[in-house]
C-alpha positions, 0 to 999 in steps of 0.5 A: 169686230169685223175688218175686211178679210179678218175673222177676229173670232177665229183668231187668224188671218184669211189673206185670200179674202182681203181685196184692198190691203192698202186700207190697212197698210200704206203700200205703194201701187205695186204692193196694192196690186200684189195683195197678200199673195206677195205679202213677204215683199211688203215691209213692216207688216206686223199688224196681223199679229194682233189676231194671232195666238202668240205674236213673237217678240219682234212683233210685240216690239213693233206694236210698242213702237206703233203705240208711241206718241210724244207722251209715252215710252216703251220699256223692253226688260227682263226685270221690270222692278229693276227697269223701273228703278233705273227709269226713275234714275235716268228720267232727267234724260227724257225731256218730254212728258211721259204719261203712259208706259208700255212694257215688253217683258223678255222672258228666258224662252226668248233668249238664247242661253241667257236668263236675262237681257244684258241691258234693259232699255227704253224707247221714246218719241220726240218731234218724229224722232225715236230715241233709245235709253240704256236702263242698265247699271253697268253694261252698254247697249249696242245699236247699229245697222247689221250691215255696219262694222262695229265701232264701240265709240259710234255704236255703244250706248252707255248706261243712262245715255240716249241715242237717236234711232235710225231705220234698219238699226238693230238694238243688241242686248244679248243673243235672242232666239230667232233665225241665225241671220236676223235680229229680233229688235230691228228699229223701223219707224212706224208708218202710223200711230196704232196703239191697239196691238200694244194695248193688247199684248204689252203691259200698260200703265198710265198716269191718267187712268180715267177722267176722275183721276185728272185732278189728282194727276194735276195736283202731282204735276203742280206739286212737282213744279212748285217743288222745283221752283222752291228748290231753285230759290233755296227755300229749304236749307240742307243740313250741314256740319254747322247744324251739329254741335258737340261732335267735333271729333266725329266730324273731323274723322268723317272729313278725313275718311269720306269727304276728302276722298270724295272731293279729291279722288285723284289724291286717294286713288292708290289706297284702299278706302273704308267704304263702310262706316259704323256710327255707334253709341247711345240713341238720339245722339244725332247719328242720322243727322250726321249721315245727312250732313255728310252727304250734303257736305260732299254733294253725294247722292243720299239714300236713307233706309232702316234695316228692317226695310230689307226684310221680306217674307218671301224666300230669298227676297231679303237678300235680293233687296240688299243686293239691289240696294248696293247695286244702286249705291254703286251705280249712283256714285258718288253716293252715301247709303245710310242704314239705321238700326243695322243690328236688325239684319247684322246680328252675330251668327251663332256658329251652330249647325242649325243656322238662323233664318237671318244668317243668309241675310248676314252672309249677303251683307258680308258679300256686298260689303266685300264687293263694295270695297273692291269697286272703284266707285266713290260709294260709302255705306254709313250704318248706325247702331245702339247695340254694336255688341250684337253685331256679327264680328266679321262685319266689323272687320277691315274691308267691311265696316272697318271704320267704327266711330263712337257718337257719344252723349254730349259733354258740357261744351257739347250741350252749349254748342247744341244750344247755340245752334238751335236757339240762334233764331229766337228771342230770350229774356235777360234772365236766360243764361246758357252757361247756367242751363248747360250743367242742369242739362248735363245733370239730367243726361240730355242727349243731342235731340233733347236740347232742341226739344227743350228749346221748342217746348220752352217756346210753347211755354212762352206762348202760353205764359204771354197769353198768345194762345188765347189771342190766336184762338180769338183771332186777335193775334197781330204783328206786334204780338209776334215781336213781343214773344220772348222765352224766359228762364221759367219757360226753359226750366219747365221744359227741362222738368218735363223732359227729365221726367220722361227719362225716368 
């Protein structure tokens, strides 16, 4: 590759051979006359870094700005995984399509006495204006002209918030290694669109990597558009407490300790809340459904995890995954995180000198629960276990999972409630009597999940008994057939028999 005056194979610039710097830079007449002999007077010249062996952070930042169009974004970060998480969380703030991301990774060597930036951030362009987005959980981002006096109301950008950038402003996110009187991250509007330097020195990811990916990309975007339409028309109903039967006492407790404190925070601001709630009891008694319904009843952000998802093979990675999950929980408040099978990462420590490999994970969980309790955020961890007796006692103490709620097997009235909830949209023959079925279900120790399974199974039995399967296979099934489907007592008893055998 040859450009006038530049030998790219040798990796350096030879300024005295350039006769027309204006071909690379939009300089004024005086700057054109001076050439590169007076290059210091030319503003925003960073292109030479493309051919240097190690452009510094400020040059890479300029390269990223030069590469931005209305469909790309520049992320400046010390922790790419964390920034990606926050970028996803705050994506609603970016009201333009993003199909390409440039990432400028700030390393410890770029910082003065710090391990990481105080605030990761992103820059994007819209209608010829540039905006900065704070990608931090807690800390603000300061943006101001170095000549201005600091005003927190004017210059501080809170987490998840946007601010339009003006020429000459410095983006301050922790002290950078540079000359004492100059910041590295100074915003200067690029004079032209030039993505080549950024493609060379920054990490790049694209939604459309090649032509054959276009179909998949469009499928994703169309699916997103369709999902948003479905959400608007309410095509999918969220689970609520009205969808749960036989657990009235449990629901009343959750309303008391979680729903009212979230919905009326002023009432409870001077008392300590139980941020950790443990649901324990036999399997398949609707503990997971309770947590989902709890989030829906409060309108809180909801995250569902299995405890085994925290486990990593790398040393310290499991602890880090727990820590990040709790940081996100607090950042997303009001929020509820549901951890199923928590006993997998919360087993009791044996107290011996030979610590188990997972003791450090239990210690991390203890610390995170203590930090959650001390925070003012309306954020709660709801955990479920079938084996409470295996858990670390310190986790069951006040301030951790101080609220422990038993979710029992349904009694006779509970089975009737569950039956009513799951059968209300189906048609039944006159020989079906709920009050006769409930004692039979109780005898066979049906849990909260067995009842809806019984009803679904009986529906399939009715289709077979009425000859509907053969009609569907022959493609002769019609609307009149649909209206004639009714579940009979024999269909339900056949379903009960199958489920009861599986329990033996």
